[in-house]
C-alpha positions, 0 to 999 in steps of 0.5 A, a space after each residue: 191097341 188100347 184106344 181108351 188112352 186116346 180118348 182124353 186128348 180127343 175129347 179135349 180137342 173136340 171141346 176146344 173146337 166148340 164155337 162161341 155159339 155152342 155149336 160146331 162147324 164142319 172144320 175149324 173156322 167154319 160156321 156151326 151147323 146141325 150135322 157137325 153139332 149133332 155128331 159132337 153131341 153124340 161123341 161127347 154124350 157119355 164123356 165124363 169130366 168137368 169140361 164135357 159136363 159144362 159144355 152140355 147145356 150149350 151144345 144141347 141148347 144150340 140144337 134145341 134152338 134149331 128144332 122145327 115145330 115138327 121135330 126136324 132140325 134146320 140143316 144149317 145155322 140161321 145166323 150169319 
């Protein structure tokens, strides 16, 4: 089975699931968290295409905003 054919729809679905704050929640409608956002960043890390490229600053910014002085990431969103 050639899974390469499945990638564009999966990439589009992942980008569509990105929250307005730039992160991702564990499932649609859930608050963004570091675990889901980090996995999405990894999954989209090598994605080509304008939509994936345009989302890069927001998704990396979301994680960077939650990085602690010692380098750890806060486990949960600090916002409501």
